[in-house]
Structure formats: structure tokens, C-alpha cells
C-alpha positions in Angstrom: 2.4 306.5 103.8 2.8 304.5 100.6 1.8 307.6 98.5 5.1 309.2 99.3 7.3 306.5 97.9 8.1 305.6 94.3 6.6 302.5 92.5 9.6 300.2 93.2 9.6 301.2 96.9 5.8 300.7 97.1 6.1 297.1 95.8 8.9 296.5 98.3 6.7 297.8 101.1 3.8 295.6 100.1 6.1 292.6 100.0 7.5 293.6 103.4 4.0 293.9 104.9 3.3 290.4 103.7 6.6 289.1 105.1 5.9 290.8 108.5 2.4 289.2 108.7 3.8 285.8 107.7 6.5 286.0 110.4 4.0 287.0 113.1 1.7 284.2 112.0 4.6 281.8 112.3 5.4 283.1 115.8 1.8 282.6 116.9 1.7 279.1 115.4 5.0 278.0 117.1 3.8 279.3 120.5 0.5 277.5 120.2 2.2 274.2 119.2 4.8 274.6 121.9 2.0 274.4 124.5 1.1 270.9 123.3 4.6 269.6 122.4 5.3 266.1 123.5 8.5 266.7 125.4 10.8 269.4 126.8 13.2 269.5 123.8 10.4 270.0 121.3 8.8 272.7 123.5 12.1 274.5 123.8 12.8 274.4 120.1 9.3 275.7 119.2 9.6 278.5 121.7 13.1 279.4 120.3 11.6 279.4 116.8 8.8 281.6 117.9 11.3 284.1 119.4 13.3 284.1 116.1 10.2 284.6 114.0 9.2 287.6 116.2 12.7 289.0 115.7 12.3 288.6 112.0 9.1 290.6 112.1 10.6 293.3 114.2 13.5 293.6 111.7 11.2 293.8 108.8 9.1 296.5 110.6 12.4 298.4 111.0 13.0 298.2 107.3 9.5 299.3 106.6 10.0 302.3 108.7 13.3 303.2 107.0 11.6 303.1 103.6 8.3 304.8 104.4 8.9 306.8 107.5 5.8 305.2 109.0 5.5 302.5 111.6 3.8 299.4 110.4 0.8 298.3 112.5 0.4 294.5 112.2 -3.1 293.2 111.8 -4.3 291.7 115.0 -5.0 288.0 114.3 -6.0 285.5 116.8 -7.7 282.2 116.4 -6.6 278.6 117.0 -4.1 276.5 115.1 -5.2 273.4 113.4 -5.1 270.4 115.7 -2.7 267.9 114.1 -0.8 264.8 115.1 2.7 265.9 116.3 4.6 264.5 113.3 2.2 266.3 111.0 2.8 269.5 112.8 6.6 269.1 112.2 5.9 268.2 108.5 3.7 271.2 107.9 6.0 273.6 109.7 9.0 272.2 107.8 7.2 272.9 104.5 6.2 276.4 105.7 9.8 277.2 106.6 11.3 276.0 103.3 8.6 278.0 101.4 9.5 281.0 103.5 13.2 280.6 102.8 12.4 280.4 99.1 10.2 283.5 99.1 13.0 285.5 100.8 15.6 284.2 98.4 13.4 285.1 95.4 12.8 288.6 96.8 16.5 289.1 97.4 17.3 288.0 93.9 14.7 290.4 92.5 15.7 293.6 94.3 18.3 296.1 93.2 18.7 297.4 96.7 21.9 296.0 98.1 20.9 296.5 101.8 17.5 294.9 101.4 19.0 292.0 99.4 21.4 291.3 102.3 18.5 291.4 104.9 16.4 289.1 102.7 19.3 286.7 102.2 19.9 286.5 105.9 16.2 285.8 106.5 16.2 283.2 103.8 19.1 281.4 105.5 17.3 281.6 108.9 14.1 280.1 107.5 16.1 277.2 105.9 17.9 276.7 109.3 14.5 276.5 111.0 13.5 273.8 108.5 16.7 271.8 109.3 16.0 272.1 113.0 12.4 270.8 112.5 13.7 268.0 110.3 16.2 267.0 113.1 13.4 267.0 115.6 11.2 264.8 113.3 14.1 262.4 112.8 14.5 262.0 116.5 10.8 261.2 116.9 10.7 258.7 114.0 13.6 256.8 115.4 12.2 256.9 119.0 
């Protein structure tokens, strides 16, 4: 319950909820695009990224529980992903991952909580790694 935490913790929890929802949305997006990937390597990478995004969400839900003592219940979201040409999928996902990396880096820089800073820095690094993996896949497709 956010009424039991101080103002700084409340802001952190709100940010954490947004991060959780973003990670879960990324997971759903990767799973949807994996189903229409043009080859086995692309399908494997997108499934791997979906799994990692799910792990990020679970980790953030753990942090949320530690701060609030309450389990976060994600919003149930469904729907379809935008139908895009494959290279555009990779381009938009690359952009989403780099933006995610930046948001985590900014959050880490803004917090005074050493433990939370470490978690957000790790998540930032993971998002930037995802972007590099997507770029590598795009490079292979451009040269093919």
C-alpha cells in the first residue's frame, strides 16, 4: 500500500510500476514478433529477449514487494503488435531498448538508495545489451 511509505519511496514505487509494465509489454512484443520471425536465429533471439524481459519484470516486482510489503499486480494487457516489415521491427525494438537503457540509467543516477541504484544500473546494461543484439541481427539481415 503506497500510503504506508514515505514520499521518496512512493515516487520510487510509481517508477517501478512503470518499469514493470514496460518490461512486461516488451516481453509480449518479443513473443509476438518471434512467431513471425524470418529465420530460426531471429526467432531464438526474440524468445531469449522475451525471457530476459520477463526476468526483469519479476526482479522489479521483488523490489516493489521489498519496499511496500505488497505484491504488485500487473495490468492485464493483450492486443496485437503492429504489423511491420522485419527490418522495421528490429529498428523499432532497437530504439525501445536504448530508450529503456537510458531510463534505467537516469533512475539509477537520481536515487540515493545504493541497492536500487545497483539494480537499475544492471537493468540499464541489460537493455543496452539487448539493443546491441538487435543491431547485430539487423546487420546480418542487411548484408544477406
